[in-house]
C-alpha positions in Angstrom: 0.0 0.0 0.0 2.8 2.4 0.9 4.5 1.7 -2.4 1.2 2.3 -4.2 0.8 5.7 -2.5 4.4 6.6 -3.3 3.7 6.0 -7.0 0.3 7.7 -7.0 0.6 10.9 -5.0 3.4 10.9 -2.5 6.6 11.4 -4.3 8.4 12.8 -1.2 7.0 10.3 1.3 9.7 9.1 3.6 12.0 12.1 3.1 12.7 14.7 5.8 13.6 17.9 4.0 16.0 20.5 5.3 14.7 23.4 7.3 14.9 25.8 4.4 12.9 23.5 2.2 10.0 22.9 4.6 6.6 24.0 3.4 4.6 25.9 5.9 0.8 26.5 6.1 -0.8 29.7 4.9 -1.6 32.1 7.7 -5.0 33.9 8.0 -6.8 35.9 10.6 -10.1 34.6 12.0 -13.1 36.0 10.1 -16.3 37.1 11.6 -18.3 34.1 10.4 -18.8 31.8 13.4 -20.4 29.0 11.4 -18.1 29.1 8.4 -16.7 25.7 7.2 -14.3 27.2 4.7 -10.8 28.7 4.5 -10.5 32.5 4.6 -11.1 32.6 0.8 -14.6 31.2 1.3 -14.0 28.5 -1.4 -11.9 25.7 0.0 -13.8 23.5 2.5 -12.3 22.6 5.8 -12.0 18.8 5.9 -10.0 18.4 9.1 -8.6 20.6 11.9 -5.3 20.1 13.8 -4.7 22.0 17.0 -1.4 22.6 18.7 0.1 24.9 21.3 2.6 27.5 20.1 6.0 26.1 21.3 7.3 29.6 21.9 4.6 30.2 24.5 5.0 26.8 26.3 6.5 27.1 29.8 6.1 23.5 30.9 8.8 21.9 28.8 12.5 22.4 28.4 13.7 24.6 25.5 15.3 21.6 23.7 12.1 19.6 24.0 10.1 22.4 22.6 12.5 22.7 19.6 12.2 19.0 18.9 8.4 19.1 19.1 8.3 22.1 16.8 10.7 20.4 14.3 8.5 17.3 14.2 5.4 19.3 13.7 7.0 21.4 10.9 8.2 18.3 9.1 4.8 16.7 9.4 3.0 19.7 8.1 5.5 20.1 5.2 4.9 16.4 4.3 1.2 17.0 4.4 1.6 19.8 1.8 3.9 17.6 -0.3 1.1 15.0 -0.3 -1.2 17.6 -1.9 -3.2 18.8 1.1 -3.7 22.5 1.6 -3.2 24.0 5.1 -4.2 27.3 6.6 -3.2 28.3 10.2 -5.2 30.6 12.4 -4.5 31.7 15.9 -7.2 31.2 18.6 -9.4 34.1 19.5 -9.8 32.9 23.1 -6.3 31.6 23.8 -3.4 33.1 22.0 -1.3 30.0 22.7 -3.5 27.8 20.5 -3.0 27.5 16.8 -5.6 25.9 14.6 -4.4 24.3 11.3 -7.3 23.8 8.9 -6.8 21.1 6.3 -8.3 21.0 2.8 -8.1 18.1 0.3 -8.3 19.3 -3.4 -10.2 17.4 -6.0 -7.1 15.7 -7.4 -6.1 14.4 -3.9 -9.6 13.1 -3.2 -9.7 11.3 -6.6 -6.3 9.7 -6.1 -7.0 8.4 -2.6 -10.6 7.4 -3.3 -9.1 5.0 -5.9 -6.4 3.8 -3.5 -9.0 3.2 -0.7 -11.5 1.6 -3.2 -14.3 3.9 -2.0 -17.6 3.2 -3.6 -19.1 6.3 -5.3 -22.4 6.9 -7.3 -22.6 5.6 -10.9 -26.3 6.4 -11.7 -29.5 6.8 -9.8 -31.1 3.6 -8.5 -34.0 2.6 -10.8 -35.1 -0.4 -8.7 -38.6 0.0 -7.4 -39.2 -0.7 -3.8 -42.5 -2.1 -2.5 -43.9 -0.5 0.5 -44.5 -2.8 3.5 -48.0 -3.6 4.6 -47.2 -1.9 7.9 -45.8 1.2 6.2 -48.9 3.3 7.2 -48.3 2.4 10.9 -44.5 3.0 10.9 -45.1 6.4 9.2 -46.7 7.6 12.5 -43.3 7.2 14.2 -41.0 8.3 11.5 -39.3 11.7 11.2 -41.2 14.1 8.9 -39.7 13.7 5.4 -40.2 17.4 4.8 -37.7 18.1 7.5 -35.1 15.4 6.8 -35.5 14.5 3.2 -34.8 10.9 2.1 -31.4 10.4 0.5 -31.4 9.6 -3.2 -30.4 6.0 -3.9 -27.5 5.3 -6.4 -25.9 2.3 -7.9 -22.2 2.5 -6.8 -18.9 1.1 -7.8 -15.3 1.4 -6.5 -13.9 4.7 -7.8 -11.4 4.7 -10.7 -9.9 7.8 -12.2 -9.7 6.3 -15.7 -13.5 5.8 -15.5 -14.2 9.2 -14.2 -16.7 10.0 -16.9 -18.8 7.0 -15.9 -19.5 8.3 -12.4 -22.5 10.5 -11.5 -20.7 13.9 -11.1 -23.0 16.9 -11.2 -20.8 19.1 -9.0 -17.2 18.4 -8.0 -17.7 20.2 -4.7 -20.5 17.8 -3.6 -19.5 14.6 -5.3 -17.4 13.7 -2.3 -19.7 14.3 0.7 -18.1 15.8 4.0 -18.0 12.3 5.7 -16.0 10.8 2.8 -13.7 13.8 2.6 -12.9 13.6 6.3 -12.3 9.9 6.0 -9.8 10.4 3.1 -8.0 13.2 4.9 -7.7 11.1 8.1 -6.3 8.3 6.0 -3.5 10.6 4.8 -2.9 12.1 8.3 -2.4 8.6 9.7 0.3 7.7 7.2 2.5 10.8 6.7 5.9 10.7 8.3 7.3 13.3 10.7 10.7 11.8 11.8 13.2 9.0 11.2 15.1 7.4 14.1 17.5 4.5 13.7 16.2 3.9 10.2 12.7 3.5 11.6 10.0 5.8 10.3 7.7 7.6 12.7 4.5 8.6 11.3 0.8 9.2 11.9 -1.4 11.8 13.7 -2.1 9.4 16.5 1.5 9.2 17.6 1.7 13.0 17.4 -1.3 13.3 19.6 0.0 10.8 22.1 3.3 12.8 22.3 1.5 16.1 22.9 2.8 17.7 19.7 -0.8 18.2 18.6 -3.5 18.7 21.2 -6.4 17.6 19.0 -7.4 16.5 15.5 -11.0 16.3 14.4 -13.4 17.0 11.5 -15.8 19.9 12.1 -19.5 19.8 13.0 -21.4 21.7 10.3 -23.3 24.0 12.7 -24.4 24.6 16.3 -26.9 22.1 17.6 -29.0 24.9 19.1 -29.8 26.8 15.9 -29.2 26.4 12.1 -26.1 27.8 10.6 -26.0 31.4 9.5 -23.9 30.4 6.5 -26.1 29.5 3.5 -23.4 27.0 2.3 -23.6 25.0 5.5 -26.4 22.3 5.6 -27.0 22.4 9.4 -27.3 18.6 9.6 -26.1 18.6 13.2 -29.0 20.9 14.2 -31.5 18.6 12.4 -30.0 15.6 14.1 -30.4 17.2 17.5 -33.9 18.5 16.8 -35.3 15.3 15.2 -33.2 12.6 16.8 -31.3 13.5 20.0 -34.0 15.6 21.7 -36.0 13.8 24.5 -39.3 14.6 22.7 -38.4 12.0 20.1 -38.2 9.1 22.5 -41.0 7.3 20.8 -39.9 8.1 17.2 -38.0 5.9 14.9 -34.4 7.0 14.2 -33.4 8.6 10.9 -30.7 6.0 10.3 -29.8 7.1 6.7 -29.2 10.6 8.0 -27.2 9.4 10.9 -25.1 7.3 8.6 -24.6 10.2 6.2 -23.3 12.5 9.0 -21.4 10.1 11.2 -20.5 7.3 8.9 -21.6 3.6 8.6 -19.9 2.5 11.9 -22.1 4.8 14.0 -25.1 4.2 11.9 -24.9 0.4 12.3 -24.6 0.8 16.1 -27.8 2.8 16.4 -29.6 0.5 13.9 -28.7 -2.5 16.1 -29.6 -0.7 19.3 -33.0 0.4 17.9 -33.7 -3.1 16.5 -32.8 -4.7 19.9 -35.0 -2.2 21.7 -37.9 -2.9 19.4 -37.6 -6.7 19.9 -37.5 -6.1 23.7 -41.1 -4.8 23.5 -42.4 -8.4 22.8 -40.2 -9.9 25.6 -41.2 -7.2 28.0 -45.0 -7.8 27.4 -44.6 -11.5 28.0 -42.4 -10.9 31.0 -44.9 -8.5 32.6 -47.6 -11.1 31.9 -45.7 -13.8 33.7 -44.9 -11.4 36.6 -48.6 -10.5 37.0 -49.5 -14.2 36.9 -47.1 -14.7 39.8 -48.7 -11.7 41.7 -52.2 -13.0 41.1 -51.4 -16.6 42.2 -49.2 -15.9 45.2 -52.2 -15.9 47.6 -52.9 -19.5 46.4 -49.3 -20.6 47.1 -49.8 -23.4 49.5 -46.2 -23.9 50.6 -45.9 -20.1 51.4 -49.2 -20.3 53.4 -47.7 -23.2 55.4 -44.6 -21.2 56.1 -46.6 -18.2 57.4 -49.2 -20.4 59.2 -48.5 -20.2 63.0 -49.8 -23.7 63.4 -47.4 -25.1 60.8 -44.4 -22.8 60.2 -44.8 -21.5 63.7 -44.2 -24.9 65.2 -41.2 -25.7 63.0 -37.9 -24.9 64.7 -34.9 -24.5 62.3 -31.3 -25.5 63.1 -28.7 -22.8 63.4 -27.1 -21.5 60.2 -23.6 -21.2 61.6 -21.5 -22.7 64.3 -21.8 -21.7 68.0 -22.9 -18.1 67.8 -26.1 -18.8 65.8 -29.2 -19.8 67.5 -32.3 -21.8 66.7 -35.0 -19.9 64.9 -38.6 -20.1 63.8 -39.6 -20.9 60.1 -42.2 -18.1 60.2 -39.3 -15.6 60.0 -39.0 -16.3 56.3 -42.7 -15.6 55.7 -42.2 -12.3 53.8 -39.4 -13.7 51.6 -41.6 -16.8 50.8 -44.4 -14.6 49.6 -42.0 -12.7 47.4 -40.6 -15.9 46.1 -44.0 -17.1 45.1 -44.1 -14.3 42.5 -40.9 -15.3 40.8 -40.9 -19.1 41.4 -44.1 -19.9 39.6 -45.2 -21.8 36.5 -45.2 -18.5 34.6 -41.4 -18.4 35.1 -41.0 -21.7 33.3 -43.1 -20.5 30.4 -41.1 -17.3 30.2 -37.8 -19.1 30.2 -38.9 -21.2 27.3 -40.2 -18.2 25.5 -36.9 -16.3 25.9 -35.0 -19.2 24.5 -37.0 -18.8 21.3 -37.1 -15.0 21.4 -33.3 -14.7 21.4 -33.1 -16.9 18.3 -35.7 -14.8 16.5 -33.9 -11.6 17.5 -30.5 -12.8 16.1 -32.0 -14.2 12.9 -34.1 -11.2 12.1 -31.2 -8.9 12.9 -29.0 -10.8 10.3 -31.7 -10.0 7.7 -31.9 -6.4 8.8 -28.1 -6.2 8.7 -28.0 -7.6 5.2 -30.5 -4.9 4.1 -28.3 -2.2 5.6 -25.2 -3.6 3.9 -26.9 -3.2 0.6 -28.4 0.2 1.2 -25.1 1.6 2.7 -22.7 0.0 0.1 -20.8 -2.2 2.5 -21.6 -5.6 1.0 -18.0 -6.1 -0.2 -16.4 -3.6 2.1 -14.0 -5.9 3.9 -12.6 -7.3 0.6 -12.1 -3.9 -1.1 -12.0 -0.9 1.2 -10.4 -1.9 4.5 -6.9 -0.6 4.8 -3.9 -2.0 6.7 -3.3 -0.2 10.1 -0.3 2.2 10.0 1.1 0.5 13.1 1.2 -2.8 11.2 2.7 -1.3 8.1 5.5 0.3 10.1 6.6 -3.1 11.5 6.6 -5.0 8.2 10.3 -5.9 8.0 10.1 -9.7 7.3 9.7 -11.1 3.8 7.5 -14.1 3.2 6.1 -15.8 0.1 2.3 -15.5 -0.4 1.0 -19.0 -1.2 -1.8 -17.6 -3.4 0.0 -15.0 -5.5 3.5 -16.7 -5.2 4.9 -13.2 -4.7 7.0 -11.8 -1.8 5.2 -9.7 0.7 6.2 -8.0 4.0 4.9 -9.1 7.4 5.8 -7.7 10.9 6.8 -11.0 12.4 7.8 -14.6 11.6 5.6 -17.6 12.4 7.6 -18.3 15.5 7.3 -14.7 16.8 3.5 -14.8 16.1 3.2 -17.9 18.2 5.1 -16.3 21.0 3.0 -13.2 20.9 -0.3 -15.2 20.9 1.0 -17.3 23.8 1.9 -14.2 25.8 -1.5 -12.5 25.0 -3.5 -15.6 25.9 -1.5 -16.0 29.2 -2.1 -12.4 30.1 -5.9 -12.7 29.5 -6.1 -16.0 31.5 -4.1 -14.4 34.4 -6.6 -11.5 34.6 -9.6 -13.9 34.5 -8.0 -15.9 37.3 -7.6 -12.7 39.2 -11.4 -12.0 38.9 -12.1 -15.6 40.1 -9.8 -14.9 43.0 -11.8 -11.7 43.8 -15.0 -13.7 43.6 -13.6 -16.2 46.1 -12.7 -13.3 48.3 -16.2 -12.0 48.3 -17.5 -15.5 49.1 -15.1 -15.7 52.1 -16.4 -12.3 53.1 -20.0 -13.6 53.0 -19.1 -16.6 55.1 -17.2 -14.6 57.7 -19.6 -11.7 57.9 -22.6 -14.0 58.2 -21.3 -15.0 61.7 -21.1 -11.3 62.7 -24.6 -10.5 61.5 -25.9 -13.7 63.2 -24.5 -12.6 66.5 -25.4 -8.9 66.1 -29.0 -9.3 64.8 -30.0 -11.4 67.7 -32.9 -13.7 67.1 -35.0 -15.7 69.5 -37.7 -18.2 68.9 -40.2 -16.2 70.8 -39.1 -12.8 69.5 -41.6 -10.6 67.7 -39.4 -7.7 66.5 -40.6 -6.2 63.2 -37.0 -5.8 61.9 -36.6 -9.6 61.9 -39.1 -9.8 59.0 -36.8 -7.9 56.6 -33.3 -7.6 58.1 -32.3 -11.1 58.6 -28.6 -12.2 58.6 -29.0 -13.7 55.2 -30.4 -10.5 53.7 -27.8 -8.2 55.3 -25.0 -10.5 54.1 -26.4 -10.7 50.6 -26.9 -7.0 50.1 -23.5 -6.0 51.5 -21.7 -8.7 49.5 -23.5 -7.6 46.3 -22.4 -3.9 46.9 -18.8 -5.0 47.5 -18.9 -7.2 44.5 -20.1 -4.3 42.4 -17.3 -2.0 43.7 -14.7 -4.7 42.9 -16.2 -5.1 39.4 -15.8 -1.4 38.7 -12.2 -1.2 40.0 -11.1 -4.2 38.0 -12.8 -2.8 34.9 -10.8 0.4 35.0 -7.5 -1.5 35.4 -8.2 -4.2 32.8 -9.2 -1.7 30.1 -5.6 -0.4 30.0 -4.2 -3.9 30.1 -6.4 -5.2 27.3 -5.3 -2.3 25.0 -1.6 -2.9 25.8 -2.1 -6.6 25.0 -3.9 -6.0 21.7 -1.3 -3.4 20.7 1.5 -5.9 21.3 -0.5 -8.5 19.3 -0.4 -6.1 16.3 -3.5 -6.9 14.3 -3.4 -6.2 10.6 -6.6 -4.1 10.1 -8.7 -1.9 12.3 -11.5 -4.5 12.2 -9.1 -7.2 13.3 -7.9 -4.9 16.1 -11.4 -4.1 17.3 -12.5 -7.7 17.2 -9.4 -8.9 19.1 -9.9 -6.2 21.7 -13.6 -7.0 21.9 -13.0 -10.6 22.5 -10.5 -10.0 25.3 -12.6 -7.4 27.0 -15.8 -9.4 26.8 -14.2 -12.5 28.3 -13.0 -10.4 31.2 -16.3 -8.6 31.6 -18.3 -11.9 31.3 -16.4 -13.4 34.2 -16.4 -10.1 36.1 -20.1 -9.4 35.9 -21.6 -12.9 35.8 -19.4 -14.9 38.2 -21.2 -13.8 41.3 -24.5 -14.6 39.7 -23.3 -18.0 38.6 -22.1 -18.7 42.2 -25.5 -17.8 43.7 -27.4 -19.7 41.1 -25.4 -22.9 40.9 -23.0 -23.3 43.8 -24.4 -21.6 46.9 -26.2 -24.0 49.2 -25.4 -27.0 47.0 -22.5 -28.6 48.9 -23.2 -27.9 52.6 -23.6 -31.3 54.2 -26.1 -31.4 57.1 -26.2 -29.8 60.6 -24.3 -32.7 62.2 -21.7 -32.8 59.5 -21.3 -29.4 57.7 -18.9 -28.7 54.9 -16.2 -26.1 55.5 -14.3 -23.7 53.2 -10.6 -23.6 53.8 -11.2 -25.8 56.8 -12.6 -22.8 58.7 -15.7 -21.2 57.2 -18.9 -23.2 57.1 -20.4 -23.2 53.6 -23.3 -20.9 52.9 -26.9 -22.2 53.0 -29.9 -21.0 51.0 -33.2 -20.0 52.6 -35.8 -22.7 52.9 -37.2 -21.5 49.5 -33.9 -21.6 47.8 -31.5 -19.0 46.5 -33.7 -17.7 43.7 -34.7 -14.5 45.6 -31.1 -13.8 46.4 -30.1 -14.2 42.7 -32.8 -11.6 41.9 -31.3 -9.2 44.5 -27.8 -9.7 43.1 -29.1 -9.0 39.5 -31.0 -5.9 40.6 -28.0 -4.4 42.4 -25.4 -5.1 39.6 -27.7 -4.1 36.7 -29.0 -1.0 38.5 -25.6 0.1 39.8 -24.1 -0.5 36.4 -26.7 1.6 34.6 -26.2 4.5 37.1 -22.5 4.3 36.9 -22.5 4.2 33.0 -24.8 7.2 32.8 -22.5 9.2 35.2 -19.4 8.2 33.3 -20.8 8.6 29.8 -23.2 11.6 30.1 -22.7 13.5 33.3 -18.9 13.8 33.2 -18.7 15.2 29.6 -21.6 17.6 30.3 -19.8 18.9 33.5 -16.5 19.2 31.7 -18.1 21.2 28.8 -20.0 23.3 31.3 -16.8 24.2 33.1 -15.1 25.0 29.8 -18.0 27.3 28.8 -17.9 29.0 32.2 -14.2 29.7 31.9 -14.7 31.2 28.5 -17.6 33.3 29.5 -15.5 36.4 30.3 -14.3 36.3 26.7 -17.7 35.6 25.1 -17.9 39.0 23.5 -15.6 37.8 20.8 -16.9 35.9 17.8 -15.7 32.3 18.2 -15.3 30.3 14.9 -16.7 26.8 14.5 -13.4 25.1 14.8 -12.8 26.7 18.2 -16.3 25.8 19.4 -15.6 22.1 18.5 -12.2 22.1 20.1 -13.7 22.8 23.5 -16.0 19.7 23.2 -14.9 16.3 24.5 -13.0 13.8 22.4 -14.8 10.5 21.7 -11.9 8.4 23.0 -9.8 5.7 21.3 -12.2 2.9 21.9 -15.1 4.7 20.3 -18.3 2.7 20.4 -16.7 -0.2 22.3 -18.2 0.7 25.7 -21.6 1.4 24.1 -21.7 -2.1 22.6 -20.3 -3.7 25.8 -22.9 -2.1 28.0 -25.7 -3.4 25.8 -24.3 -6.9 25.3 -23.7 -7.3 29.1 -27.4 -6.2 29.5 -28.3 -8.7 26.8 -26.6 -11.4 28.9 -28.5 -10.4 32.0 -31.8 -10.4 30.1 -31.2 -13.9 28.6 -28.9 -15.8 30.9 -30.8 -15.3 34.2 -34.2 -14.3 33.0 -35.8 -17.3 34.8 -35.1 -15.6 38.1 -36.4 -12.1 37.1 -39.1 -11.9 34.4 -39.2 -8.1 34.6 -35.6 -7.8 33.3 -36.8 -7.3 29.6 -39.1 -4.5 30.8 -36.3 -2.7 32.7 -34.0 -3.2 29.7 -36.6 -1.7 27.4 -37.0 1.4 29.5 -33.2 1.7 29.9 -32.6 1.3 26.1 -35.3 3.9 25.1 -33.4 6.4 27.3 -30.0 5.0 26.1 -30.7 5.7 22.5 -31.5 9.4 23.1 -28.8 9.8 25.7 -26.2 8.4 23.3 -27.6 10.6 20.5 -27.6 13.7 22.7 -24.1 13.0 24.0 -22.7 12.4 20.5 -24.5 15.4 18.9 -24.0 18.0 21.7 -21.1 17.0 24.0 -18.5 15.4 21.7 -16.5 16.4 18.7 -17.5 15.0 15.4 -16.2 11.5 15.0 -14.1 10.6 12.0 -16.5 8.7 9.8 -15.6 5.0 9.4 -17.0 2.1 7.3 -18.4 -1.0 9.0 -20.0 -4.0 7.4 -21.7 -5.3 10.6 -21.4 -5.1 14.4 -18.2 -7.2 14.3 -17.3 -9.6 17.1 -20.4 -8.8 19.0 -22.5 -10.9 16.7 -20.8 -14.3 17.6 -20.6 -13.2 21.2 -24.4 -12.8 21.3 -24.9 -16.1 19.5 -22.8 -17.8 22.2 -24.8 -16.1 24.9 -28.0 -17.3 23.3 -26.8 -20.9 23.3 -25.6 -20.6 26.9 -28.9 -19.0 28.0 -30.8 -22.2 27.3 -28.6 -24.1 29.6 -28.5 -21.6 32.4 -32.2 -21.0 32.5 -32.9 -24.7 32.5 -30.5 -25.2 35.4 -31.9 -22.2 37.3 -35.4 -23.7 37.1 -34.0 -27.2 38.0 -31.5 -26.4 40.7 -32.0 -22.9 42.0 -35.8 -22.7 42.1 -38.0 -25.0 44.1 -40.3 -25.9 41.2 -39.1 -29.5 40.5 -39.2 -30.7 44.2 -42.8 -29.2 44.4 -43.9 -31.0 41.2 -42.3 -34.3 42.5 -44.1 -33.9 45.8 -47.4 -33.1 44.1 -47.4 -36.0 41.6 -45.6 -38.7 43.7 -45.2 -38.0 47.4 -48.5 -36.3 48.3 -50.4 -39.6 47.6 -49.9 -43.2 48.5 -47.6 -45.1 48.7 -45.3 -42.3 49.9 -48.0 -39.8 51.0 -51.1 -39.8 53.2 -53.4 -37.6 51.1 -56.1 -39.2 49.0 -55.7 -36.6 46.2 -52.9 -34.8 44.6 -52.1 -31.7 46.8 -49.4 -29.4 48.0 -50.5 -29.6 51.6 -47.8 -30.9 53.9 -45.1 -30.0 51.4 -43.1 -27.9 53.9 -43.1 -30.5 56.7 -42.2 -33.2 54.2 -39.2 -31.5 52.6 -37.3 -30.1 55.6 -35.2 -32.9 57.0 -35.2 -33.6 60.8 -32.1 -33.5 62.9 -31.5 -34.5 66.5 -29.9 -31.7 68.5 -28.0 -34.3 70.5 -26.0 -35.2 67.4 -24.3 -31.8 67.2 -20.5 -31.9 67.4 -18.9 -29.9 70.1 -17.2 -27.5 67.6 -20.6 -26.6 66.0 -23.0 -26.9 69.0 -24.7 -23.5 69.5 -23.9 -21.4 72.6 -27.4 -20.0 73.1 -29.5 -22.3 75.3 -32.4 -24.4 73.9 -35.9 -23.2 74.8 -38.7 -25.8 75.1 -38.9 -29.5 75.3 -38.2 -30.3 71.7 -35.2 -32.4 70.9 -35.1 -31.9 67.1 -34.7 -29.1 64.6 -35.2 -28.9 60.9 -32.6 -28.5 58.2 -32.7 -24.9 56.8 -32.6 -25.7 53.1 -34.5 -28.3 51.0 -32.8 -31.6 51.7 -34.2 -35.1 51.7 -32.7 -37.3 54.3 -33.8 -40.1 56.6 -34.8 -38.9 60.1 -32.8 -39.8 63.3 -33.4 -43.3 64.5 -33.7 -44.7 60.9 -31.2 -47.4 60.0 -29.9 -45.1 57.3 -30.3 -41.9 59.3 -29.1 -38.6 57.7 -28.5 -40.4 54.4 -30.4 -39.3 51.3 -33.9 -40.9 51.0 -35.9 -42.0 48.0 -37.5 -38.5 47.6 -34.0 -37.1 47.0 -33.3 -39.5 44.1 -36.7 -38.9 42.6 -36.0 -35.2 42.6 -32.5 -35.6 41.1 -33.9 -37.7 38.3 -36.7 -35.3 37.7 -34.2 -32.3 37.5 -31.9 -34.1 35.1 -34.8 -35.2 32.9 -36.2 -31.6 32.9 -32.9 -30.1 31.8 -32.5 -32.6 29.0 -36.0 -32.2 27.7 -36.1 -28.4 28.0 -32.7 -28.0 26.3 -33.5 -30.4 23.4 -36.9 -28.9 22.8 -35.6 -25.3 22.7 -32.5 -26.2 20.7 -34.7 -28.1 18.2 -37.0 -25.1 17.9 -34.0 -22.8 17.5 -32.6 -25.0 14.8 -35.9 -25.0 12.9 -36.2 -21.2 13.2 -32.6 -20.6 12.0 -33.2 -22.9 9.0 -36.5 -21.4 8.2 -35.3 -17.8 8.3 -32.5 -17.1 5.8 -29.8 -14.6 6.8 -30.4 -12.6 3.6 -33.9 -12.1 2.3 -34.7 -12.9 -1.3 -35.5 -9.3 -1.9 -32.1 -8.1 -0.8 -30.3 -10.9 -2.8 -32.2 -9.7 -5.9 -31.2 -6.1 -5.3 -27.5 -7.0 -4.9 -27.5 -9.1 -8.0 -29.4 -6.4 -10.0 -26.9 -3.7 -8.9 -23.9 -5.9 -9.8 -25.4 -6.6 -13.2 -26.3 -3.0 -14.0 -22.9 -1.5 -12.8 -20.9 -4.1 -14.8 -23.1 -3.5 -17.8 -22.8 0.3 -17.4 -19.0 0.3 -17.1 -18.7 -2.3 -19.9 -20.9 -0.4 -22.3 -19.2 2.9 -21.6 -15.8 1.2 -22.3 -17.2 -0.2 -25.6 -18.4 3.2 -26.6 -15.0 4.7 -26.0 -13.3 1.9 -28.0 -15.8 2.2 -30.9 -15.4 6.0 -30.9 -11.6 5.6 -31.0 -11.7 2.9 -33.6 -14.1 5.0 -35.7 -11.6 7.9 -35.8 -8.8 5.5 -36.7 -10.9 4.0 -39.5 -11.8 7.4 -40.9 -8.1 8.4 -41.0 -7.2 5.2 -42.7 -9.9 5.6 -45.4 -9.3 9.3 -45.9 -5.5 9.3 -45.7 -3.5 8.8 -48.9 -1.5 5.7 -49.7 -3.7 3.5 -47.7 -3.5 -0.2 -48.6 -7.3 -0.2 -48.4 -7.7 2.5 -51.0 -9.3 1.2 -54.3 -7.1 1.1 -57.3 -7.8 3.5 -60.2 -8.8 1.8 -63.4 
């Protein structure tokens, strides 16, 4: 690529001219046009802006350092001019130390680089007729008024070639390359121009200059203020329209103007908002079904027999539970858990099972329909063959290409940055680093578990409980509740701290890995970050759902962690309610934290900046200076936006069996998220360099993996975390003879039947409780659901036949549920093609017409040329084809 650029338009690339041969930008005073997007001559459009601090006015660096920085900047700007760009420098009107260098790309430069970058440009207007959808009349109610934001004209496009310039649809050279494309081309040049050579290694690119502080900022301009249209008639005020019709809170129920977003910000931003809007729309169906299941649980909770038995003073009031820890814990009454059992009836109902099955199917429909929608956008936005034609090699990769290898396909030599052995070493190091950090998270989770085990003893001793006590606080602030809430808060704090540290580590690892293209770089970083975030966010939920209370032994023979801490037990109703609490704290805390970090902080920074400049507000501030005082978007761009939504997608799908209201909360959050992201991007951040993107990248296979895992996790939550299977086994088998005493199937007696009996005389000395025993009873009941023979039985404290029935039923349920859902998912995936027939036809039609158009034009040129030659031959004297005179 570098050689190609050298031949095309960069004859002096790689040379560092002498001081007297350096080209310098033109200088111009700031005009009185605050919204102008042009040089001082009013003709040349500003495609990019570079900002630096005048080295002569810097006081924070040594004089020698300031000279080096100035020299690098001057060489860089000179090479930019050698590459054909035009530069104009203007001093700031608010801060005399700041210099703004405006960059303009002339027509010849745009054409040359458009060909190098294989940018698709219009050939002729699209003549394909589109049929309106049957629901078009309904969706029109939520669309942006077409009189305000006019629909973009559709074109057939092809990769630009200068030799076929006449074939392209050029009505005006100034508008043939739109502002987004111009900025993209200029950024491509800025990223590849050299500024120094050290030890025969070229240093180049605006990113390195920004990191070194030689330039303070580099960005394309917004075209107007977001508060009012531009006063310049040549400025289209697209930013104002985006704010008014998209980012403003009044548009929360409107559809997004995706084509307009793509035109202003580029395909990468457009595909993100298209995906987020599609996901939000699909959540409407899931939220409706989830609310229905929740309401079903609320309506049937009063008929929950096992909860009534817990709250009944004649049943639950007479059941004495064994202590939940050694020595300091006392015996307690089952009625203490009355309130939690009522809440549990809402979530642990038959409706939850229906909703879990529904969500397994919903997630498949969501992913399949998104593929179809994505294929439509690929066609409409000209990214169908983007990866093969337009994506360029990263400058950092190009700079390291020192090894020569033979390409197996072309049988030609090509340069790569490392040998096969070095690549293996890099991959091994990167994988080891990621595994180390994942193990670090697991260690932190174990630390939180140890905290839970140890602090439970403190709460049990502090929140004193007695069998005859009637304190109201005991209904809500039990040792289990206090431990769960504090542990969830600590877990959330640890998650946030590790996130901040690991972000920097993941970027360093990916930089060391040296991916070839920007898409490869982002996909590699996405995979590393998501693996970390997956373990970080979900590990505590997996622990509560599948490990807590599962390996605890029984009161006379408990299981200990590290030989010291007694393993945690679940409430008599299971750990489902605690899982719901954990989810609510992490999801709620994460949403608040993200909004503070993403919205509030940029707004406060910009507010402070405007306040500091208020004293100088009587001066007319140009557009480039307004934009400079906005916040930069950051190196990771949309990464955290995607990550936030995919983590939410995981919570909505992986653990939805414990919280059917999750899709509703996600829907409300996303409706706000779309407008907050739009508001933030339009009003608080500098304009992003437009980038191409074919799809949502590595997030697609990540969501597919979550969808497959969600079926397993929800089946296991219903089987092992909820109490549904033991209740069904009791209802159908153990409530009637030969195991039960009832004449008909019933849930009566379930509580008494499923809490195993333990003789208090069998306590070991190290676990016998200190508090005295009140009453004449000699037994207590096991806290969690366990099915063991009572004391005095020949197999006392061993698992009884009820236990094995329940285990068999749980395994059978998991196998049946998984196979049924996976089969339905397979059928749906097969029945819904990734690309609709309509889109396939459009793609084929466009290819046919563009090839035909280019071929016919070439034939016309050939015929015209051959016709002229033939005329010369026939008309010219002495031609061998001239007839002989008789």
